[in-house]
C-alpha positions, 0 to 999 in steps of 0.5 A: 500500500502506498504511503500517504504523503505528510501534509505540507506545513502551514507557513503562518502556523509554523512561524507561530510555533517557532516563535513560541519555542524561541520565547520558551527558551528565552523565558527559561533563561530569564527564570534561571537568571532571576533564581541565580540572583536571588540565591546570590543576594541572600547568601552575600548580604546574609554573610556580610551584613555585620561587616557592612554595618561596621564599615559604615561606622568607620566611614562615618568617622572619616567623613566626620573628620573632614574626609572624602570618598575617593572612588577609582577604576579603569575598565568601562564597567568599573568606570560606571560604578565609580561615577555612580557611587560618587554621584550618590554621595554628592547628590543625595536623592532621599529627603533628609540625607546630607551631601557628602564629599566624593570624587570619581577617578577614571582612565580619562583623567590619566593614570589612576596611581597618578590621580590618587597620588594628587587627590587622596588624603589621609582621612579619605575613604578609597573605594576601588572598582575592577579589582576582580579583573586583577587590573594592576592599575587598580591594585597599584592605586589601592596600595598607594591609598593604603600607604597614604592612610586612607580607609580602603574598600575593594570588592575582590582581593586587592590589599584593601582593609575592607574587602567584600568579594561576591562569590560566583563567576557571573560578572553581571550578578557580581556587579549588581551585588556590588551596586546594592552594597555601595547604595547600602553604604551610602544609605546607612553611613548617615545613621552614625551621624545621628549618634555623634557620640559613636564618632570617637569625639574626633569630629573636627568640623560639622559633617555638612548639613544635617537632616531628619533621616531617622524615619528610614531606620525603624530599628534605631532608638534616639540617644543610643550610644552603645556602638554594638547596639547601633551596629546590630540595628544597622546590620538588621537594616542591611538585611531588610534592604537586601530583602527589599531588592530581592522582592523588587528584582523579582517583580521587575523580571517577572511582571515585565517578562513579555516586554523583556523577551520582546525587546531582546528578540527585536534588539537582536534583529536590529543589531544583526542588521547593523543597527546600534544601541543608544543609551541615556539617563540622568544622574545615577541612571546616566551611569547605568547607561554607561554600564549598559553600553560597556556591556554591549560592546564586550562579547559575552563569550568569544563566540559572540560579536562586539555590539555597536552601542553609543553612550549619550551621557558620555560627552560633558561638552555636548551635554553642557553646551545644549543645556546652556544654550537650549535647555536641559530638555534637549540634551538627549533629543539633539543627540538622537537627531545627530546619531539615530538612524532607522534600524537603531534602538534607544534604551532610556533609563529613568527612575521616575518615568517622567523626566522631560529630557528622556521623554523628548529623546523617546519622541525623537527616536520614535519619529526617526524610526528607532526601536525604543526601550524604556526602563522606568520606576515608580508607577511607570510615569508618563512613559508607561501611562502614555505608552511612549516606548515600544517596550516598557519595563516598570520597576514598581518602587519609589525608592531610587537606589532599589529602582536602579539596582533592579534596573541593572538586573533588567538590562543585564538580563536583556544583554544576555537574552539578546545573544540567546535570541534566534538570529534573524528574528524580529520583534 
């Protein structure tokens, strides 16, 4: 008996099946990424909470004596953390926090050792980024800061007095843990300013402007002068903040699953066709844009290509010229006009979702035929409410440090998913 021929496949149905299978694979990868981050976050901050509390006390003593935070790093990703930690201390975004002096030193300023030699003073706090890459420039700068008398902090073995070394080989996860760590240092160092008696009586001058920030720390009692008791309260606050970011990261990667998967598939198609990723943001979000661009420019493994990406926050001459002559609302839109082409993509990072210059840039990108991806906080702001981007990822929090930490996870996962998306697909 003759065998019946199998029915021909239906092109539309086959395409839908292929898309569903591709989405399943990417979704599984996203789930794995979230699980890995949850484990790493619990283990790291569970182990390091007390040490973090004690280094906050040591940092407060240095600030009270007129010291500054001096951050340095050489690689592109380390540079983004250098800029991020400096802007957090200098420009506090939480009401009641005082501004604390900080400066970031990167490779654009010359050799790190030479810069640290010119800047660092004995009462300063030196934080080195990029030590996990065994970068000799960072290690030499750390050695000089130690000999200068600075309180030294590093995130891998580098000869620093305080070293916090996250476990694991995933550089994205390690960097996210470090970002949460220095946000926590910034938030909790202020606790000890409310307990001046714990600063050793060595306060040479006022620690800038004071503010009522005790409402942020429900465990603290007024007038406490027992160091161990305050350290225990701060330790508990570290754990609480780690739990907060764990929950917010899960919300960000779970609620926005479809948006992240679609953005990854579409961005992969754009990049494969020769498109570029443009990234932007303000303040801490500007440093996240720096980091995202650095991540896309470096292959995840030797089998992957370098991806074309531009950081629209990078050139202070362009930004300040536009801001001064036209206005801050135009600082990114003008650059999108200059660089954006049909087939490119724009990644906009905003904690509020309503920054006028971000909204203007998204509008310009859409009119120019670019794919638009927005990562926003709060309730999504105008970007989400008015659907101002093709793919919107909303981190539902009003606490800016936690929003930025969850957004870092989102764009790191996006970077990974882009390379795992099927070549030639579109979204």
